[in-house]
N, C-alpha and C positions, 0 to 999 in steps of 0.2 A: 692410410695412417702410417706415420713414420715409426721406425723401430723404437725410438725413445718414447714417443707418445704411447705406444702399445705397452711398453714395460711399465710406465707410470700408471696406466689404467689397470693393468694386471696387479700391480703392487697395492693399489688402492682397494681393489676388490678383495685381495687377500687380507689386508688389515681389517676391513670391515667384517669379514667373515670370522676371523679369529676373535674379535671383541664380542661378537654375538654368542660364540661358543663358550666363553669364559663364564663359569658359574659365579653367582653372587657369593660374597664372603661374609661370614658372621663371626663376631667376637664371642667367645665363651667366657662368662664372668662369674666368679665366686663372690658371694655376698657374706658380709660379716654377721655373726650372731654371738650371743653371750655364752654359748654352751659347747660348741664344737672345739675340740682341743687343737692347739697349734700343730702338734705332732700328726694328728689325723689329716689335717689339711695338707701338710707336707707330703704325707703318704699318698693322698689323692693326686697331687700334682706330679709326683714321681711315677706312680703306677698307671694312672689313666692318661696323663698328658706327656709322659716321657721326659719330664724336666729333670735336670741334675739337682742334687740336694741343695747346693748354694742358690740356684735359680728358684727352686721351690720355696726356700726359706724367704727369699726376697719378695716373691709374690704373696706369700702368706703374711708377711709383715705389712705389705700394702693393704691386704684385706683387713687386717686388724686396725691399722692407722687411718686409712682412707674410707673404709666401709665396703670396698670392693677391690677386686684385682682381676686382671685379664689373664686367662690361662693360655689363650692362643686364638688364632684366626683360621677358620676352616670353611670349606664349602658347606652349604646348609645341611645336607644329610649327615655329614661327619660331625658337625656341631651339635645337631640334635641327638646323635648317638652318644656323644661325650656328656652332654647334659643328663641324659637318662642314666648313664653309667654312674655319674656322681650322685645322683638322687638315690639310686638303688644301693650303692655302696654306703651312703650316709644312713639310710634307713636300717640297713643290716647291722651297722655298727651302733645304732641308737643315737645318732646325732641329727640335729635339725639343719645341717648345712644346706644352704640354698644355692642353686646354680641356674643361670639364665643365659640367654644369647640375644644379641642384637646385631642388626646389619652393620657391617664395618664401613 
């Protein structure tokens, strides 16, 4: 086997291997309701998702106008943790804010 052919074959194996190792990604989505305050949603986005205030306000406006807003895209285990954190935080604050995830 020539050196060039060997390098191509090795590169192909490496690419296939790295694709298989990449975890599936999931979008974490906040859903609109008529009771959760704008300020609380902004605090969730800044506290749990690490968004800046202007970015959090923009996402919150999307949730209000469009019915939902994407908080971020994460590997499955992180997305599940973020959804659980939002739900627990909302319950503790007395709000019915819903959060879900779907494959990106």
